[in-house]
C-alpha positions in Angstrom: -43.1 -33.9 0.6 -39.7 -34.8 1.9 -38.3 -35.0 -1.6 -39.3 -31.0 -1.9 -37.8 -30.6 1.3 -34.6 -31.7 0.7 -34.4 -30.3 -2.5 -35.1 -26.8 -1.0 -32.3 -27.6 1.6 -29.9 -28.2 -1.1 -30.3 -25.0 -3.2 -30.3 -23.0 0.4 -26.8 -24.8 1.2 -25.9 -23.8 -2.4 -27.4 -20.4 -2.2 -25.5 -19.9 0.9 -22.0 -21.5 0.0 -21.8 -18.9 -2.4 -22.3 -15.7 -0.7 -19.2 -15.8 1.9 -16.1 -13.9 1.0 -17.5 -12.3 -2.1 -14.7 -10.7 -3.0 -11.0 -10.7 -1.1 -8.7 -7.7 -1.8 -4.8 -7.4 -1.0 -2.8 -4.3 -1.7 0.8 -3.4 -1.0 2.8 -0.3 -1.4 4.7 -1.3 -4.2 4.4 0.1 -7.7 2.2 -2.0 -10.1 2.8 -2.5 -13.7 0.1 -1.5 -15.8 -1.1 -5.0 -17.0 -3.8 -6.6 -15.2 -3.8 -10.5 -15.1 -6.8 -12.3 -14.6 -7.1 -15.8 -13.6 -9.7 -18.6 -12.8 -8.4 -20.7 -9.2 -9.7 -23.9 -8.7 -10.3 -25.1 -4.8 -11.2 -28.7 -3.3 -12.6 -29.7 0.1 -14.8 -26.8 0.6 -12.2 -24.3 -0.7 -9.5 -25.2 1.6 -6.9 -26.9 -0.6 -6.1 -25.4 -4.1 -5.8 -27.1 -7.1 -4.7 -24.7 -9.5 -1.0 -22.7 -9.7 -1.2 -19.6 -7.3 -1.8 -16.4 -9.0 1.1 -14.1 -9.7 3.6 -17.1 -10.5 5.1 -15.4 -13.3 5.5 -12.0 -11.7 9.5 -12.0 -11.4 9.4 -9.3 -8.4 6.1 -10.7 -6.9 2.4 -9.5 -6.9 1.5 -5.5 -6.4 -2.3 -6.2 -5.5 -4.3 -9.1 -5.9 -8.4 -9.2 -5.9 -10.2 -12.8 -5.8 -14.1 -12.8 -6.3 -16.9 -14.8 -7.0 -18.4 -13.8 -10.8 -21.2 -14.8 -12.5 -19.5 -17.3 -14.5 -17.9 -18.6 -11.3 -21.3 -19.1 -9.9 -22.9 -20.7 -13.0 -20.0 -23.2 -12.9 -21.2 -24.2 -9.6 -24.5 -24.4 -10.7 -23.9 -26.6 -12.9 -21.9 -28.9 -11.1 -24.7 -29.2 -8.4 -27.3 -30.1 -11.1 -24.7 -32.7 -12.6 -24.4 -34.2 -9.0 -28.3 -34.3 -8.7 -28.8 -35.8 -12.0 -25.9 -38.3 -11.0 -27.3 -39.0 -7.7 -30.4 -39.6 -9.1 -29.5 -41.9 -11.7 -27.6 -43.8 -9.0 -30.4 -44.7 -6.6 -32.7 -44.9 -9.4 -32.6 -48.8 -9.8 -33.4 -51.1 -7.5 -36.4 -50.8 -4.9 -36.1 -47.4 -3.7 -38.7 -45.5 -2.5 -39.2 -41.6 -3.9 -37.9 -39.9 -0.4 -34.8 -42.1 -1.1 -34.6 -41.5 -4.6 -34.8 -37.6 -3.5 -32.1 -38.0 -0.6 -29.9 -39.3 -3.5 -30.2 -36.7 -5.6 -29.6 -34.1 -2.5 -26.8 -35.8 -1.6 -25.5 -35.9 -5.4 -26.3 -32.0 -5.6 -24.2 -31.3 -2.6 -21.2 -33.5 -3.4 -19.5 -31.5 -6.2 -20.4 -28.1 -4.9 -18.4 -29.3 -1.5 -15.6 -31.1 -3.4 -15.0 -28.6 -6.4 -15.0 -24.7 -6.7 -13.7 -21.8 -8.5 -12.9 -18.1 -7.8 -11.9 -15.6 -10.5 -8.4 -13.5 -9.6 -7.2 -10.3 -11.1 -3.6 -9.2 -10.0 -0.6 -6.8 -11.2 3.1 -7.8 -11.0 5.3 -5.6 -8.9 6.7 -2.7 -11.7 10.7 -3.3 -11.8 11.1 0.6 -11.3 10.3 0.9 -7.8 12.9 3.9 -7.2 11.3 6.3 -9.6 9.0 9.0 -7.8 7.8 11.6 -10.1 7.2 14.2 -7.1 11.4 14.0 -6.7 13.8 15.7 -8.1 16.0 13.1 -9.9 19.1 14.9 -9.8 22.2 14.5 -8.1 22.3 13.9 -4.6 23.3 16.2 -2.2 24.9 15.3 1.0 23.3 16.9 4.2 25.6 19.2 6.1 27.6 18.1 9.3 26.4 19.3 12.7 29.0 22.0 13.5 29.1 23.7 16.9 28.7 27.0 17.0 32.0 28.6 18.7 30.1 31.8 20.1 28.1 29.6 22.7 30.6 27.3 23.8 30.7 27.6 27.6 34.0 29.2 29.1 35.7 26.8 31.8 33.9 26.1 34.8 30.4 27.7 33.5 27.3 25.7 32.6 26.4 25.2 29.5 22.7 27.3 28.5 20.8 24.8 26.6 20.1 26.2 23.4 17.9 25.1 20.4 19.0 21.5 19.5 20.1 21.6 15.9 17.6 18.6 14.1 19.2 15.7 12.6 19.6 15.9 8.6 16.4 14.6 6.6 16.6 11.3 4.9 17.7 11.2 1.3 14.8 11.1 -1.1 13.1 8.0 -1.0 14.2 6.2 1.4 11.0 6.9 3.4 7.5 5.7 2.3 5.1 8.1 1.6 2.3 6.4 2.9 1.8 3.6 5.4 1.2 -0.2 4.1 -0.9 -0.7 6.9 -3.3 2.1 6.1 
């Protein structure tokens, strides 16, 4: 009966390990290229240490957006590693005078060890476009200079008079494209 408990506990740990952080998205306000790249990342030490190169290393201007997710193929890879580890663990303990309980424990450890040591995730990303300053909603004609502020000579106070506060002249608007249209944090 203990062998069945060990197998159930191992399978529950395997399934629980696959549920965390199913999808992670990183989005910037930079214009992406139309090409979407897809890559598989490999990790070790329960996902803490990356083994493969980071995604987007071929992007000259950086990554505009990235999405990491566990796909069906990632789950099948983990399940295959777990089954292979269980077979190896039970084969290691098969020789000698071991009880079935000890063999079941070896199979359970063999099942868990590969899932902790190796893991994979699928990453989709898009590189940053080289053309960031092009905004289709803005006029791309020649740049116009903002008029300088000129004091109104008619409303200047005479000597000894207290100036009457009028409506202040607002500062000139920034040039087109200088202010982002969306906040990167929202």
